[in-house]
C-alpha positions in Angstrom: -11.8 7.1 -56.6 -11.5 10.7 -57.5 -8.5 12.7 -56.2 -6.9 16.1 -56.5 -3.1 16.6 -56.5 -2.1 19.8 -54.7 1.1 21.4 -53.5 2.1 24.2 -51.1 5.7 25.4 -51.7 6.4 22.0 -53.3 5.1 20.0 -50.4 2.7 17.8 -52.4 -0.1 15.6 -51.3 -3.0 13.6 -52.8 -6.3 15.0 -51.5 -9.5 13.0 -51.4 -12.9 14.6 -50.7 -14.7 12.5 -48.1 -17.8 14.7 -48.6 -18.2 12.7 -51.8 -15.8 9.7 -51.7 -15.0 6.8 -49.4 -11.6 5.5 -48.5 -12.0 2.1 -46.7 -8.2 1.6 -46.1 -6.4 4.9 -45.8 -3.1 3.4 -44.8 -2.9 1.2 -47.9 -4.2 4.1 -50.0 -1.6 6.5 -48.7 1.3 4.1 -49.4 -0.1 3.4 -52.9 -0.8 6.9 -54.1 2.4 8.4 -52.6 4.7 6.1 -54.6 6.4 8.3 -57.2 7.1 5.3 -59.5 4.0 3.2 -59.3 1.4 5.6 -57.9 0.5 9.3 -58.3 3.5 10.5 -56.4 3.2 12.6 -53.3 4.5 13.3 -49.8 1.4 11.6 -48.4 -2.4 11.5 -48.4 -4.8 14.1 -47.0 -8.5 13.3 -46.5 -10.9 16.3 -46.5 -13.8 15.3 -44.2 -16.9 16.8 -42.6 -16.4 18.2 -39.1 -18.8 19.0 -36.3 -16.3 21.6 -35.0 -15.1 23.5 -38.0 -15.7 24.1 -41.7 -13.9 20.8 -42.6 -11.5 18.3 -41.1 -8.0 17.4 -42.4 -6.9 13.7 -41.8 -3.3 13.2 -42.8 -1.2 10.2 -43.6 2.5 10.2 -44.4 4.0 8.4 -47.5 4.7 5.4 -45.3 1.1 5.1 -44.1 1.7 6.5 -40.6 -0.6 9.2 -39.4 0.5 12.8 -38.7 -1.1 15.4 -36.6 -0.7 18.4 -38.9 0.9 19.8 -42.0 1.2 23.6 -42.5 1.4 23.4 -46.2 -1.3 20.7 -46.4 -3.8 22.7 -44.3 -3.4 25.7 -46.7 -4.3 23.4 -49.6 -7.3 22.0 -47.7 -8.6 25.5 -47.1 -8.1 26.3 -50.9 -10.0 23.1 -51.8 -12.8 23.8 -49.4 -13.2 27.3 -50.9 -12.6 26.5 -54.6 -14.9 23.5 -54.6 -17.6 25.4 -52.7 -17.7 23.3 -49.6 -17.6 26.7 -48.0 -17.2 30.0 -49.7 -16.0 31.8 -46.6 -12.6 33.5 -47.0 -11.7 32.8 -43.4 -12.0 29.1 -42.6 -11.6 26.9 -39.6 -10.0 23.5 -40.4 -10.0 20.8 -37.8 -6.7 18.9 -37.6 -5.0 16.4 -35.3 -3.3 19.4 -33.7 -6.5 21.3 -33.1 -8.5 23.8 -35.1 -6.5 26.1 -37.4 -7.8 29.4 -38.7 -6.9 30.2 -42.3 -7.3 33.5 -44.1 -7.4 33.1 -47.8 -6.3 35.4 -50.6 -8.7 35.2 -53.5 -7.9 36.0 -57.1 -10.3 35.5 -60.0 -12.6 33.4 -57.9 -10.0 31.0 -56.6 -7.7 30.9 -53.5 -4.1 31.5 -54.4 -2.4 31.8 -51.0 -3.3 31.6 -47.3 -2.2 32.9 -43.9 -2.5 30.2 -41.2 -2.7 30.6 -37.5 -0.4 27.7 -36.6 -1.1 28.0 -32.9 1.4 28.6 -30.0 4.5 26.5 -30.0 5.0 23.7 -27.5 8.3 24.0 -25.6 7.8 21.7 -22.6 9.6 18.4 -23.4 6.6 16.2 -22.6 4.4 18.2 -25.0 6.8 18.0 -28.0 7.7 15.2 -27.1 11.4 14.9 -26.5 13.3 13.3 -23.7 14.9 16.1 -21.6 14.9 16.9 -17.9 13.6 20.4 -18.4 12.6 22.9 -21.1 12.8 24.7 -23.3 15.2 22.4 -25.1 17.6 24.9 -26.6 21.0 23.9 -28.1 20.9 20.5 -26.5 23.3 17.9 -27.8 22.6 14.7 -29.7 24.9 12.2 -31.5 24.0 10.8 -34.9 26.4 8.4 -36.5 29.8 10.0 -36.4 28.7 13.5 -35.5 27.4 15.5 -32.5 24.7 18.1 -33.2 23.2 21.0 -31.3 19.4 21.0 -31.6 16.4 23.0 -30.5 13.2 21.1 -30.0 9.8 22.7 -30.8 6.3 21.2 -31.0 3.9 22.6 -33.5 1.3 19.9 -32.9 3.9 17.6 -34.2 7.6 17.2 -33.1 10.5 19.1 -34.6 14.2 19.0 -34.2 15.9 22.2 -35.6 19.6 22.1 -36.4 21.6 25.1 -37.7 24.2 24.3 -40.3 26.6 26.4 -42.4 25.4 25.3 -45.8 22.1 23.5 -46.4 22.9 22.7 -50.0 26.1 20.8 -49.1 24.7 19.2 -45.9 24.1 15.4 -46.3 20.4 15.5 -45.2 19.8 12.0 -46.5 22.6 10.6 -44.3 21.7 12.2 -41.0 17.9 12.9 -41.4 16.6 9.3 -40.9 19.0 8.7 -38.0 17.8 11.8 -36.2 14.1 11.1 -37.1 14.4 7.8 -35.2 16.7 9.0 -32.4 15.8 7.6 -29.0 15.4 11.2 -27.7 12.1 11.4 -29.7 9.5 9.0 -28.5 7.2 9.6 -31.5 10.1 10.1 -33.9 10.6 13.7 -35.2 10.7 15.9 -38.2 14.2 17.4 -38.7 15.0 20.9 -40.0 18.5 21.8 -41.2 18.8 25.5 -41.3 21.2 28.0 -42.8 21.1 31.6 -41.5 21.3 34.2 -44.3 20.5 37.2 -42.1 18.4 37.9 -39.0 15.4 38.2 -41.4 16.1 35.4 -43.8 16.9 31.6 -43.7 17.2 28.6 -45.9 15.6 25.3 -44.9 15.9 21.6 -45.8 13.5 19.2 -44.1 13.7 15.5 -43.4 10.0 14.8 -42.7 8.9 12.1 -40.4 7.5 9.2 -42.4 8.1 10.8 -45.8 11.9 11.5 -46.1 13.2 14.7 -47.5 10.4 17.0 -48.8 10.5 20.2 -50.7 8.8 22.1 -47.8 7.3 21.7 -44.4 5.0 24.3 -43.0 5.0 23.2 -39.3 8.8 22.8 -39.7 9.1 26.4 -41.0 7.1 27.6 -38.0 9.3 25.7 -35.6 12.3 27.3 -37.3 10.9 30.7 -36.7 10.6 29.9 -33.0 14.0 28.2 -32.7 15.7 31.1 -34.4 14.3 33.5 -31.8 15.1 31.1 -28.9 18.7 30.8 -30.1 19.0 34.5 -30.7 19.8 34.0 -34.4 16.8 35.6 -36.1 14.1 38.2 -35.7 10.5 37.3 -35.0 9.5 37.7 -38.6 11.5 35.9 -41.3 11.4 34.9 -44.9 12.2 31.2 -45.2 13.5 29.8 -48.5 12.5 26.1 -48.8 13.4 24.0 -51.8 9.9 24.2 -53.1 9.3 27.9 -52.5 9.1 30.7 -49.9 7.1 31.0 -46.7 6.8 34.1 -44.4 6.7 33.3 -40.7 6.0 35.5 -37.7 6.1 34.9 -33.9 5.2 38.3 -32.4 5.8 37.5 -28.7 6.7 34.5 -26.6 3.0 34.1 -25.8 1.7 34.5 -29.4 0.8 31.9 -32.0 3.0 31.5 -35.1 1.5 32.8 -38.3 2.6 31.4 -41.7 1.8 32.7 -45.1 2.4 30.9 -48.4 1.0 29.6 -51.6 -1.6 26.8 -52.3 -1.8 25.3 -55.8 -4.1 22.7 -57.4 -1.9 20.7 -59.8 -4.4 18.3 -61.4 -7.5 16.1 -60.8 -7.9 12.4 -61.7 -9.3 9.0 -60.8 -7.4 6.0 -59.5 -8.4 2.4 -58.6 -6.9 1.3 -55.3 
């Protein structure tokens, strides 16, 4: 089975082109290829499939084999693959995802896509749509207890659930201790991604992410989008921010309360290969 390893700001996935390949058991495949000791090594598996609604369809599996609705970094790489491998040579592409159709504007250099601006859609703030257990929304600075500590969190849906928590120092914060507990907290019926955020200024933040089903990852595009929204809702940031993630930088903008979030960042093809599963 042929595959392509790609990464966006360090958020790496194994991509398989279903226009040419078949994956009979994607859950088992996702678990196998994601293993960083015995597989290829990745945050998960993304299948690039034909779509009757868009230029291509993204089907995403986390490293543990669970499905996810969307990945902001992953969808940029899907768009790059679609362009670079001539599935479509349009520089503005529509990609079908589990969270709806996302429009991506590609930046082309020397015949290849190097970065992309993604319309991530409008954020979901109603508790039932995120989903999060709360009597009313938006869920801003609500309280939750994890192990020995109480946190203030803001919940945002970007087609998948996010729990944004502001901390003093992301480098010193024990993400591996609290991340899995919050991911599986009873407040979140479908589990949640967790973003731990340090405010640098009103225009700049640092992010670490505990990603649902994958653990800590170097970047999370839907998470970075949720952070942009949460920063505005909490009065901590402006509507356009530079977000420093462990794998690279993303630019986010949420122009008005009724606007979609736009995210701009890199998309890189790392290598191609074949694997027997």
